[in-house]
C-alpha positions in Angstrom: -74.3 65.0 46.7 -73.5 68.4 48.3 -70.1 69.7 47.4 -68.5 69.5 50.8 -64.8 68.7 50.7 -63.9 65.4 52.2 -60.5 65.2 53.9 -58.7 62.0 54.9 -55.7 62.6 57.2 -53.5 60.5 59.3 -49.8 59.8 60.2 -47.4 58.2 57.8 -47.9 54.5 57.1 -51.5 54.6 58.4 -53.1 53.5 55.1 -54.9 56.9 54.5 -54.2 56.8 50.7 -55.7 53.4 50.1 -58.7 54.5 52.2 -59.1 57.7 50.2 -58.8 55.8 46.9 -61.6 53.4 47.9 -63.8 56.3 48.9 -63.0 58.1 45.6 -64.0 54.9 43.8 -67.3 54.6 45.7 -68.2 58.3 45.2 -66.8 58.8 41.8 -64.4 61.4 43.3 -60.9 62.7 42.7 -58.1 63.0 45.1 -56.1 66.2 45.9 -52.8 65.4 47.6 -51.9 67.2 50.8 -48.3 66.1 51.0 -45.5 68.7 51.0 -43.0 66.4 49.3 -45.1 64.4 46.8 -45.2 67.5 44.6 -41.6 66.7 43.4 -41.0 64.7 40.3 -38.6 61.8 40.7 -38.9 61.7 44.4 -41.2 58.7 44.4 -40.2 55.9 46.8 -38.9 58.2 49.5 -42.1 60.3 49.6 -44.3 57.2 49.4 -46.3 58.2 46.4 -47.4 54.6 45.8 -49.0 55.5 42.5 -50.1 51.9 42.0 -52.6 52.4 44.9 -54.6 54.8 42.7 -55.7 51.8 40.6 -58.8 50.3 42.3 -60.9 47.5 40.8 -59.4 48.3 37.4 -60.3 52.0 37.6 -57.6 54.7 37.7 -58.6 57.2 40.3 -57.6 60.7 39.2 -55.2 62.5 41.6 -53.8 66.1 41.7 -50.8 68.0 43.1 -48.4 65.1 42.7 -45.4 65.4 40.4 -45.9 69.1 39.7 -42.4 70.6 40.3 -38.8 69.5 39.7 -36.6 68.4 42.6 -34.3 71.1 43.8 -37.2 73.7 43.7 -38.3 74.9 47.1 -42.1 74.6 46.9 -44.0 76.4 49.6 -47.3 76.6 51.4 -48.3 79.8 49.6 -48.0 78.0 46.2 -49.8 75.0 47.6 -52.8 77.1 48.6 -52.9 78.7 45.2 -52.6 75.3 43.4 -55.1 73.6 45.7 -57.8 76.2 45.1 -57.3 76.1 41.4 -57.7 72.3 41.3 -60.5 72.3 43.9 -62.6 74.8 41.9 -62.0 72.9 38.7 -63.2 69.6 40.2 -66.2 71.1 41.9 -67.0 72.9 38.6 -67.4 69.5 37.0 -69.8 68.3 39.8 -67.2 65.8 41.1 -66.5 65.0 44.7 -63.0 66.3 45.8 -61.2 64.3 48.4 -58.2 65.9 50.1 -55.7 63.3 51.4 -52.4 63.6 53.2 -50.4 64.0 56.3 -49.1 67.6 56.1 -51.3 69.2 58.7 -50.4 72.8 57.9 -51.1 72.3 54.2 -54.5 70.8 55.2 -55.4 73.6 57.6 -54.3 76.3 55.2 -56.8 75.3 52.6 -59.8 74.2 54.7 -59.6 77.2 57.0 -58.7 79.7 54.2 -55.6 81.0 55.9 -54.2 84.2 54.6 -50.7 83.6 53.4 -48.2 86.1 52.0 -46.0 85.4 49.0 -42.6 86.5 50.4 -39.9 87.2 47.8 -36.3 86.0 48.1 -33.9 88.5 49.8 -30.4 87.5 48.6 -28.7 90.2 50.7 -30.3 89.0 53.9 -29.5 85.4 53.0 -25.8 86.3 52.5 -25.8 88.0 55.9 -27.5 85.1 57.7 -25.1 82.5 56.2 -22.3 83.9 58.4 -24.3 83.3 61.6 -24.2 80.0 63.5 -27.2 77.7 63.4 -27.9 78.1 67.1 -27.9 81.9 66.8 -30.3 81.7 63.9 -32.7 79.6 65.9 -32.5 82.1 68.7 -33.1 84.9 66.2 -36.1 83.2 64.8 -37.5 82.4 68.2 -37.3 86.1 69.2 -39.4 87.0 66.1 -42.2 84.5 66.4 -43.2 81.2 68.1 -41.4 78.2 66.7 -44.7 76.3 66.2 -43.4 74.6 63.0 -40.5 72.5 64.1 -39.5 71.8 60.5 -38.2 75.4 60.3 -35.2 74.4 62.3 -34.3 71.1 60.7 -31.9 72.6 58.2 -30.1 76.0 57.7 -31.9 76.6 54.5 -35.3 76.2 56.1 -34.2 78.3 59.1 -32.9 81.1 56.9 -36.1 81.1 54.8 -38.2 81.3 58.0 -36.3 84.3 59.2 -36.6 85.9 55.7 -40.4 85.5 55.9 -40.6 86.8 59.5 -38.5 89.9 58.6 -40.6 90.6 55.5 -43.8 90.3 57.5 -42.4 92.8 60.1 -41.5 95.4 57.5 -44.2 95.3 54.8 -47.9 95.8 54.4 -48.9 92.5 53.0 -51.2 91.8 50.1 -52.7 88.5 51.0 -54.9 86.0 49.2 -58.1 85.1 51.0 -59.9 82.1 49.7 -62.1 81.7 52.7 -62.8 78.5 54.6 -64.2 75.4 52.9 -67.1 73.3 54.4 -65.2 70.0 55.1 -65.9 66.6 56.6 -62.7 65.3 58.1 -61.9 61.6 58.7 -58.7 60.6 60.5 -57.0 57.2 60.5 -56.6 56.2 64.1 -53.7 53.8 64.6 -52.0 52.8 67.8 -48.5 53.9 68.6 -47.3 50.2 68.6 -48.9 49.4 65.3 -47.7 52.6 63.7 -44.1 51.9 64.8 -44.3 48.4 63.4 -45.7 49.5 60.0 -43.2 52.3 59.7 -40.3 49.9 60.3 -41.7 47.3 57.9 -42.3 49.8 55.2 -38.8 51.4 55.6 -37.1 48.0 55.0 -39.3 47.3 52.0 -38.4 50.7 50.5 -34.7 50.3 51.3 -34.7 47.0 49.5 -36.9 48.3 46.8 -34.8 51.0 45.2 -35.0 54.0 47.5 -31.2 54.3 47.8 -30.9 54.1 44.0 -33.6 56.8 43.7 -31.5 59.2 45.8 -28.3 58.3 44.0 -30.0 59.1 40.7 -31.1 62.4 42.0 -27.6 63.3 43.0 -26.3 62.1 39.6 -28.8 64.3 37.9 -27.1 67.4 39.3 -28.8 68.0 42.6 -26.4 68.8 45.4 -26.3 66.9 48.6 -27.5 70.0 50.4 -30.5 70.2 48.1 -31.6 66.7 49.0 -30.8 67.1 52.7 -33.2 70.1 52.6 -36.2 67.7 52.0 -35.4 65.8 55.2 -36.2 62.2 56.4 -35.3 59.6 53.6 -33.5 62.1 51.4 -31.5 63.6 54.2 -30.2 60.3 55.8 -29.7 58.4 52.5 -27.8 61.3 51.1 -25.5 61.3 54.2 -25.0 57.6 53.7 -24.2 58.0 50.0 -21.6 60.8 50.7 -19.9 58.7 53.3 -21.0 60.5 56.5 -23.0 57.5 57.8 -22.7 53.8 57.6 -25.7 51.8 56.3 -26.6 50.7 59.8 -26.3 54.3 61.1 -28.5 55.6 58.3 -31.2 52.9 58.8 -31.3 53.5 62.6 -31.3 57.3 62.4 -33.9 57.3 59.6 -36.2 55.0 61.5 -36.0 57.2 64.6 -36.6 60.4 62.5 -39.7 58.9 60.8 -41.1 57.8 64.2 -40.6 61.3 65.5 -42.2 62.7 62.4 -45.3 60.5 62.8 -45.6 61.6 66.4 -45.5 65.3 65.3 -48.2 64.6 62.8 -50.5 63.2 65.4 -49.7 66.2 67.7 -50.7 68.5 64.9 -53.9 66.7 64.3 -54.8 66.8 68.0 -54.0 70.5 67.8 -56.4 70.9 65.0 -59.2 69.5 67.2 -58.3 72.0 69.9 -58.6 74.7 67.3 -62.1 73.6 66.6 -61.8 71.0 63.8 -64.1 67.9 64.1 -62.1 64.8 63.1 -64.1 61.6 62.7 -61.5 59.0 63.8 -61.6 55.6 62.1 -59.8 52.5 63.4 -57.2 51.6 60.8 -58.0 47.9 61.2 -61.4 48.7 59.6 -59.9 50.0 56.5 -57.1 47.4 55.7 
């Protein structure tokens, strides 16, 4: 076995985790998560950790970068790159096959391409100044500073303000950046039709709503997290929080959440196609062959 990194990517609900687990079982490998929300403890159902899937034929497949920080913390891509490289080097050092698995395209590209990423400190004075500015004006401010290639930057005021904070810092400072270099990677993508993807997302959403996802969000709120903290994480945590605080009915929450997840999956596929345009070779596998 050469020590190439294997990467399994795909949109939400495509079955990529189960496929990665089977591959890890066959190769004696270990999985490194590439999911920007599964890093949070206690955010299990909403992020689709499905820890039970890591048990295959009676063998517990080791996984990494899941449940590593507390909810409420704002984990970022710079930290992910640092954590990934630490775990990757440790796995390779033991002669074990690392398998990167997830749907967060920017996280995946940041580590396989060795992107240089600055660690930008918090600027509380700037944040206070930006809080008095309307959301639309903040969006216009950010768009004047750089391309809005990452649409998640504008999904909440906190993300928007942080994006401006980073952009301003990069304008005004000579950056000391980490450079881990690119990693030789074989990439497999789970190819699923739009119709099947929509069906699987809707079915999974109802299973999770019936299976304790609302209670999970309620417990997070009762633990002391503010509604704003949870809304920051988007998707399930945003819309269920809005339901629990009375801003949405159950039916409104279910409808808006389903639409948001479908849009998210579409953005994931757009990102993966963009990776190909940027030179990545993705070996697409029909999802029907892996279920």
